[in-house]
Each structure stands twice: as C-alpha cells, then as structure tokens.
ZAROLO-907922 format. One line per 3 residues: number of its first residue (from 1); their letters; for each residue x, z, y of C-alpha. Coordinates in Angstrom, 3 decimals. Last residue first. Layout:
NUM = a = X,Z,Y ~ ...;
***
This chain:
307 = xxx = 95.363,93.427,140.876 ~ 95.664,96.989,139.529 ~ 98.556,98.561,137.498;
304 = xxx = 100.891,99.801,140.218 ~ 97.814,100.640,142.317 ~ 96.362,103.101,139.914;
301 = xxx = 93.203,101.542,138.565 ~ 89.969,101.752,140.599 ~ 89.816,98.150,141.787;
298 = xxx = 90.352,96.622,138.402 ~ 86.714,95.582,138.155 ~ 84.548,94.347,135.358;
295 = xxx = 81.191,92.696,134.479 ~ 80.737,90.760,137.696 ~ 82.807,87.700,136.797;
292 = xxx = 81.923,88.033,133.095 ~ 78.530,86.377,133.687 ~ 80.169,82.967,134.005;
289 = xxx = 79.377,81.929,130.371 ~ 75.707,82.465,131.054 ~ 73.349,82.894,128.050;
286 = xxx = 75.631,84.939,125.901 ~ 75.548,85.137,122.161 ~ 74.541,81.518,121.809;
283 = xxx = 77.774,80.458,120.097 ~ 79.086,78.481,123.067 ~ 78.120,81.474,125.300;
280 = xxx = 80.232,83.849,123.237 ~ 83.149,81.313,123.352 ~ 82.825,80.983,127.176;
277 = xxx = 82.768,84.782,127.578 ~ 85.971,84.940,125.414 ~ 87.630,82.241,127.502;
274 = xxx = 86.921,84.285,130.668 ~ 87.770,87.746,129.394 ~ 91.270,87.358,127.929;
271 = xxx = 92.897,85.165,130.573 ~ 90.916,87.102,133.202 ~ 92.751,90.248,132.320;
268 = xxx = 91.485,93.787,132.535 ~ 94.348,95.884,133.718 ~ 94.439,99.277,132.012;
265 = xxx = 98.054,100.059,131.196 ~ 101.147,98.201,132.405 ~ 104.330,97.366,130.467;
262 = xxx = 103.815,93.634,130.579 ~ 100.461,94.203,128.867 ~ 99.867,97.717,127.391;
259 = xxx = 97.365,99.401,125.093 ~ 97.936,97.017,122.163 ~ 101.496,98.327,121.745;
256 = xxx = 100.143,101.749,120.781 ~ 98.155,100.509,117.839 ~ 100.912,100.031,115.359;
253 = xxx = 103.054,103.056,116.281 ~ 99.883,105.233,116.153 ~ 98.572,104.049,112.816;
250 = xxx = 101.357,104.946,110.379 ~ 101.962,108.495,111.600 ~ 98.217,109.036,112.022;
247 = xxx = 97.574,107.984,108.448 ~ 100.493,110.104,107.201 ~ 98.994,113.252,108.821;
244 = xxx = 95.988,112.962,106.450 ~ 92.437,112.629,107.845 ~ 89.876,115.420,107.980;
241 = xxx = 91.704,117.359,110.708 ~ 90.540,115.163,113.540 ~ 91.007,117.420,116.536;
238 = xxx = 94.066,119.498,115.641 ~ 95.809,116.967,113.343 ~ 94.993,114.342,116.015;
235 = xxx = 96.846,116.329,118.702 ~ 99.762,117.039,116.335 ~ 100.169,113.239,115.776;
232 = xxx = 100.144,112.410,119.582 ~ 103.908,112.652,119.915 ~ 104.277,110.120,117.215;
229 = xxx = 103.501,107.287,119.607 ~ 106.466,108.016,121.943 ~ 106.502,105.481,124.832;
226 = xxx = 102.930,104.277,124.069 ~ 101.890,107.980,123.878 ~ 103.233,108.628,127.384;
223 = xxx = 101.757,105.477,128.823 ~ 98.357,106.183,127.348 ~ 98.276,109.753,128.715;
220 = xxx = 99.523,108.910,132.152 ~ 96.908,106.042,132.354 ~ 94.193,108.607,131.521;
217 = xxx = 95.327,110.810,134.406 ~ 95.200,107.905,136.817 ~ 91.912,106.609,135.370;
214 = xxx = 90.241,109.988,135.926 ~ 91.531,110.337,139.411 ~ 90.408,106.858,140.392;
211 = xxx = 86.883,107.370,138.948 ~ 86.588,110.763,140.678 ~ 87.823,109.178,143.883;
208 = xxx = 85.101,106.544,143.688 ~ 82.312,109.076,143.513 ~ 79.035,107.466,144.585;
205 = xxx = 80.113,103.796,144.488 ~ 82.017,103.951,141.174 ~ 79.339,106.215,139.841;
202 = xxx = 76.631,103.726,140.599 ~ 78.529,101.028,138.714 ~ 77.995,103.203,135.617;
199 = xxx = 81.247,103.708,133.640 ~ 83.670,101.677,131.576 ~ 86.657,101.637,129.300;
196 = xxx = 87.190,98.398,127.429 ~ 87.841,97.648,123.769 ~ 88.823,94.655,121.701;
193 = xxx = 90.064,92.772,124.712 ~ 89.910,89.134,123.697 ~ 91.795,86.119,122.340;
190 = xxx = 89.777,83.637,120.346 ~ 90.002,84.009,116.584 ~ 92.033,81.414,114.681;
187 = xxx = 94.056,83.005,111.966 ~ 96.506,85.387,113.734 ~ 93.806,86.923,116.050;
184 = xxx = 91.750,87.735,112.940 ~ 94.442,89.974,111.473 ~ 94.740,88.718,107.896;
181 = xxx = 95.140,91.162,104.994 ~ 95.801,90.377,101.341 ~ 96.106,93.256,98.867;
178 = xxx = 97.694,93.136,95.450 ~ 101.240,94.017,96.634 ~ 99.872,96.915,98.587;
175 = xxx = 98.646,98.495,95.383 ~ 94.854,98.983,94.918 ~ 94.105,102.636,94.422;
172 = xxx = 93.569,103.059,98.165 ~ 94.968,105.201,100.919 ~ 93.985,104.242,104.441;
169 = xxx = 96.161,101.865,106.387 ~ 93.653,98.953,106.398 ~ 91.067,101.386,107.884;
166 = xxx = 93.268,102.016,111.009 ~ 95.799,99.667,112.643 ~ 94.700,96.504,110.823;
163 = xxx = 91.072,97.280,111.624 ~ 88.335,96.678,109.066 ~ 85.932,93.956,110.152;
160 = xxx = 85.530,91.098,107.694 ~ 85.544,91.840,103.961 ~ 86.412,89.843,100.830;
157 = xxx = 85.191,89.095,97.349 ~ 82.271,91.585,97.330 ~ 81.016,94.605,95.352;
154 = xxx = 83.270,93.416,92.527 ~ 85.248,96.531,91.627 ~ 88.424,95.008,93.141;
151 = xxx = 86.431,94.545,96.466 ~ 85.210,98.156,96.399 ~ 88.861,99.332,95.699;
148 = xxx = 90.020,97.268,98.658 ~ 87.663,99.265,100.785 ~ 84.289,98.240,102.202;
145 = xxx = 83.689,99.221,105.803 ~ 80.093,100.411,106.240 ~ 78.408,99.556,109.522;
142 = xxx = 75.899,97.246,107.800 ~ 77.390,95.907,104.530 ~ 75.261,92.791,104.571;
139 = xxx = 76.962,90.432,102.032 ~ 77.323,87.009,103.577 ~ 77.937,84.043,101.223;
136 = xxx = 80.190,81.543,102.952 ~ 79.333,77.935,102.061 ~ 78.115,76.965,105.618;
133 = xxx = 81.547,77.798,106.911 ~ 83.143,74.929,104.854 ~ 86.919,75.398,104.876;
130 = xxx = 89.632,73.589,106.874 ~ 91.472,76.653,108.114 ~ 89.741,76.626,111.464;
127 = xxx = 86.376,76.337,109.654 ~ 86.984,79.589,107.825 ~ 87.961,81.513,110.947;
124 = xxx = 85.226,79.954,112.983 ~ 82.578,80.967,110.421 ~ 83.877,84.500,110.348;
121 = xxx = 83.665,84.708,114.193 ~ 80.165,83.286,114.561 ~ 78.868,85.727,111.921;
118 = xxx = 80.590,88.689,113.655 ~ 79.168,87.659,117.106 ~ 75.651,87.299,115.835;
115 = xxx = 75.932,90.630,113.978 ~ 76.236,90.403,110.179 ~ 78.079,93.705,109.571;
112 = xxx = 80.422,92.484,106.906 ~ 81.005,91.831,103.185 ~ 82.098,88.270,102.429;
109 = xxx = 80.914,86.845,99.112 ~ 82.797,83.600,98.284 ~ 81.747,79.958,98.347;
106 = xxx = 83.897,79.241,101.374 ~ 86.312,82.161,101.630 ~ 89.038,79.910,100.271;
103 = xxx = 89.430,78.390,103.754 ~ 90.730,81.720,104.994 ~ 93.818,81.474,102.608;
100 = xxx = 94.790,82.871,99.228 ~ 91.468,83.871,97.668 ~ 91.778,84.045,93.910;
97 = xxx = 89.553,87.166,93.687 ~ 92.239,89.018,91.717 ~ 94.603,88.850,94.758;
94 = xxx = 92.672,91.348,96.839 ~ 90.731,90.617,100.062 ~ 90.881,91.414,103.730;
91 = xxx = 89.761,89.664,106.978 ~ 90.901,91.694,109.879 ~ 89.669,93.209,113.117;
88 = xxx = 91.754,94.662,115.930 ~ 91.711,91.853,118.491 ~ 94.271,92.009,121.322;
85 = xxx = 94.846,93.605,124.691 ~ 93.270,97.003,124.014 ~ 92.022,99.808,126.254;
82 = xxx = 91.224,97.718,129.337 ~ 90.049,99.588,132.460 ~ 87.074,99.757,134.815;
79 = xxx = 84.354,97.824,132.903 ~ 80.962,98.001,134.507 ~ 77.708,99.560,133.300;
76 = xxx = 74.323,98.994,135.029 ~ 73.674,95.239,134.818 ~ 70.823,95.508,132.316;
73 = xxx = 69.718,92.314,130.577 ~ 72.709,90.012,131.091 ~ 74.788,93.157,131.479;
70 = xxx = 74.269,94.193,127.909 ~ 75.688,91.033,126.412 ~ 78.826,91.185,128.564;
67 = xxx = 79.364,94.833,127.645 ~ 78.835,94.115,123.961 ~ 81.505,91.484,124.036;
64 = xxx = 84.055,93.817,125.547 ~ 83.699,96.321,122.745 ~ 82.991,99.911,124.062;
61 = xxx = 84.733,102.996,125.374 ~ 82.782,105.357,127.603 ~ 82.702,107.182,130.949;
58 = xxx = 80.149,109.425,132.571 ~ 77.800,109.894,129.630 ~ 74.024,110.375,129.472;
55 = xxx = 73.362,108.088,132.433 ~ 70.912,106.017,130.472 ~ 73.152,102.888,130.780;
52 = xxx = 76.135,104.949,129.658 ~ 74.330,106.196,126.570 ~ 73.333,102.679,125.630;
49 = xxx = 76.877,101.462,126.164 ~ 78.234,104.098,123.851 ~ 75.930,103.050,121.019;
46 = xxx = 72.282,103.724,120.448 ~ 70.034,106.718,119.949 ~ 70.005,106.739,116.199;
43 = xxx = 73.599,105.739,116.234 ~ 74.406,109.228,117.638 ~ 77.418,108.643,119.951;
40 = xxx = 80.784,110.342,119.999 ~ 82.119,113.042,122.316 ~ 85.111,113.881,124.539;
37 = xxx = 84.730,116.476,127.220 ~ 86.880,116.333,130.411 ~ 87.063,119.076,132.990;
34 = xxx = 88.532,117.302,136.003 ~ 90.321,118.665,139.122 ~ 93.142,116.236,138.839;
31 = xxx = 95.529,118.896,137.432 ~ 92.788,119.632,134.892 ~ 92.883,115.984,133.775;
28 = xxx = 96.704,116.205,133.352 ~ 96.670,119.421,131.379 ~ 99.036,118.053,128.723;
25 = xxx = 96.393,118.485,126.015 ~ 93.945,116.510,128.166 ~ 96.346,113.628,128.666;
22 = xxx = 97.134,113.582,124.876 ~ 93.423,113.410,123.967 ~ 92.769,110.495,126.334;
19 = xxx = 95.866,108.533,125.393 ~ 95.223,108.986,121.686 ~ 91.753,107.360,121.836;
16 = xxx = 92.818,104.423,119.743 ~ 94.095,106.854,117.095 ~ 90.578,107.724,115.771;
13 = xxx = 87.738,109.873,117.062 ~ 84.566,109.838,114.970 ~ 81.477,107.457,114.653;
10 = xxx = 83.182,104.927,116.980 ~ 83.723,103.983,120.555 ~ 84.339,107.267,122.277;
7 = xxx = 82.053,108.838,124.923 ~ 83.660,110.630,127.856 ~ 81.646,113.457,129.436;
4 = xxx = 83.120,114.518,132.809 ~ 82.941,117.928,134.381 ~ 84.219,118.160,137.988;
1 = x = 86.105,121.418,138.662;
***
C-alpha cells in the first residue's frame, strides 16, 4: 500500500475537498493501492506549495496564481488537475455603508489581505465600474475574513476575499436583506482556476502510475459528489464537526458545479490559464506571461478527461 500525504488549501478542511474525502470513505483510494492522508499546512512553515517544494507532501491544493509565481523562482511543483473552474472570492458589504456598486468602494475602507494579486484585483474591480482605484482605503486584515457583523460594527466598509460558497454562507446577525455580495467573476475579474491540484514534477517522472491512480480515484470522488452534493454531508460532519450541518448543506450544491467543465473533472484549461498569466504579468506579479506553458500538465488525468 503506497502512503500519500495530501495537503489541503486552507487552515481547515472545507467543502472544496469533498471529492477527496468522499473517495476515501468509499474505499476508492484503497482499491487503487493507496493509503491517503489529508492534512493542512502550518502557516509558520509556509503554504501548501512550500510543503510540496520541500517534498513534505505528495499532493496538494493551491491557488493557480501562486503556482505560477513559485515556478518563476523554483520550478519544482506542477499542476496535474483543476479543482475549480471559476473564481471563488467576493466583495461584500452591508447596506448601512451606502455602497451600492463596486465604484462606490472609492473612498471607502476595504478589509483584505493586501497581497500584490489581491490589490491588483480590487483596483480592477473598482475601475471596471467607473470608480477611482486610487481612492480605495485598504484595511490590512491579514488572513482574517471579516464578517458582515464586523462591517456593521464599523471595522471596515467592505471586504474582499470571502468565498461565495463558504464564508458568505455562515450565520451572521446581519439579515440577508441587509447584505450585499458580489462574486468577483461577475464584476470584472479575469477568468481563472481558483484552485489546482499539484505534485512535484519529480514524482510524475518517478511514479507516473501512482499519479494516475490517485487522480482516477479522486475523479471518481468529485464526479460522485457533483452528481449528488448532499451525499458528502455526513463525511464533513465526521471530519469537520465544528461547523453546523446547515453550512455543508448550503455550500456543497453551490460549489459542486465549479469542479466540472462540460461534465468533465480535472482538465486544466488554456482559456483560463493563459489570460490569467497575462493579467498577472501586466500587474507585475509575474515576470514572464508565457511561464504558464510549463506549469501544468493534463497528461496524468484519466483519458476521458485529458487532452
């Protein structure tokens, strides 16, 4: 039995990893001769990509932009499957702030993690709606996601970052009718894969059949949950018991469609990667807009999903 350590993309498991957990619960990894362990990273030692680059995890989930940035300095990790086919982030506010459209964020305090990519994104969203991006007042929230309650209490006027299929669904004292939420890919963000699944290039060369077997079992998991999202609710109640069942029941049907494109799971798409790399280069986040060409491969996907 080949042991594999799979590192997830956040501080704790959430519904985006449903396909992995469901595949393991069904015994599909074990059928493939794989003993799969799921884990999360310690931020004090880096994110998933850092662990992968050091060889301290076998597979991992990470944002597509971070892979491109890492590979310009350290071409060790390669994307082997797409997890999401759209952006997950939102801009959110509450009606009491007077904000009614993205342009209104000019002159307002926007709480976010001020990464180069995040700053470029919020500026574009405001400018695309006719607002002045230079007038945005950035509130450094680090990795903390401010809630609508925090906005209503005056900590900021709006936030950038919370996911429309996760944090936005969490319980809050602010009524739904008083909340305003804009998914970024509906208000001017470039298209992109939110998350990719990757591994060390060396592993793809050394144990290609392990990579193929892992992806085939993972595909089974994601396709099964995409067909019946609520089937994964008991799995999350078992492994992530500190969130209410209602959150899983709301989140899974929303996020499941992001896992597939034309009914297929896993294919990393040029039409999402190439323009995104060009956008990142335009904003100085990448040095070479063509670097995406060696950053991913669909070679190890099940044949019905690969190109």
